[in-house]
Structure formats: structure tokens, C-alpha cells
matplotlib code that plots the C-alpha trace (Angstrom):
import matplotlib.pyplot as plt

x = [-95.9, -94.2, -91.9, -88.7, -88.0, -86.0, -87.9, -86.0, -83.0, -84.8, -85.8, -89.4, -91.7, -95.0, -97.6, -96.5, -97.9, -98.3, -98.5, -97.2, -100.7, -101.1, -97.8, -98.7, -102.1, -100.3, -97.8, -100.6, -98.9, -101.4, -101.4, -100.5, -97.3, -94.8, -93.3, -92.5, -89.1, -88.7, -85.2, -84.1, -87.1, -90.1, -93.4, -96.2, -99.2, -101.5, -99.3, -99.4, -102.1, -100.3, -96.7, -95.7, -93.3, -90.9, -88.6, -85.4, -86.8, -85.5, -88.2, -87.7, -90.7, -89.9, -92.1, -92.5, -92.9, -93.5, -92.6, -91.2]
y = [-43.2, -44.2, -42.8, -44.6, -44.4, -46.3, -47.9, -49.4, -49.8, -51.4, -49.7, -49.7, -48.0, -46.5, -44.5, -41.0, -38.0, -40.1, -38.7, -40.6, -41.7, -43.0, -44.8, -46.6, -47.7, -48.9, -50.9, -52.2, -50.8, -51.1, -50.5, -47.4, -48.3, -47.0, -43.7, -42.6, -40.9, -39.1, -38.0, -38.2, -36.2, -37.7, -37.0, -36.3, -38.6, -35.6, -34.6, -38.0, -36.8, -33.5, -34.8, -35.6, -38.5, -37.6, -39.5, -40.4, -39.9, -42.2, -43.5, -45.4, -47.2, -47.7, -49.9, -50.1, -53.5, -54.3, -57.4, -58.7]
z = [104.9, 108.0, 110.7, 111.8, 115.4, 118.0, 120.9, 123.8, 121.4, 118.5, 115.3, 114.5, 112.0, 113.1, 111.1, 110.0, 112.0, 115.1, 118.6, 121.6, 122.3, 118.7, 119.0, 122.2, 120.7, 117.5, 119.6, 121.8, 125.0, 127.9, 131.6, 133.6, 135.3, 132.9, 131.6, 128.1, 127.5, 124.2, 123.4, 127.0, 128.3, 130.1, 128.4, 130.9, 130.5, 129.9, 127.0, 125.1, 122.7, 121.9, 121.6, 118.1, 117.3, 114.6, 112.4, 114.3, 117.7, 120.5, 122.7, 126.0, 127.6, 131.2, 133.3, 137.1, 138.7, 142.4, 144.1, 147.3]

ax = plt.figure().add_subplot(projection="3d")
ax.plot(x, y, z, "-o")
ax.set_aspect("equal")
plt.show()
């Protein structure tokens, strides 16, 4: 089974019963300079393993970049 979600405007399927941490691993998202927004609310990094991703959720991955 899978869960259908929208990530940064694109529909994706991830494994059913995934947490935010599972989703990030499955999508091979690495680094630490980003935040996860789930249904318009920012998820604290310490809550990634406890926050379930459900069918129909809208996820935004927002990265921070430095430069000059």
C-alpha cells in the first residue's frame, strides 16, 4: 500500500504508515538546512519520527541557501 501526498506542488506516492522521517529517507532528502511544512504548519525536527504522513497531506520542503 502507498500514501498519495503532494510535495512542493507535485504528487508523489510514499510507503503507507510513514512518518516525516520515513518520508525524508524514502525521498533521499539529506542535509540540515531545510524545514518541513505539513498542511501549512512547520514540523519541528525533533517531531519528524513521531509525525505521521497521511493520504492527501500537502508537504513543502523549504531549503535555506547562503551566498553573497
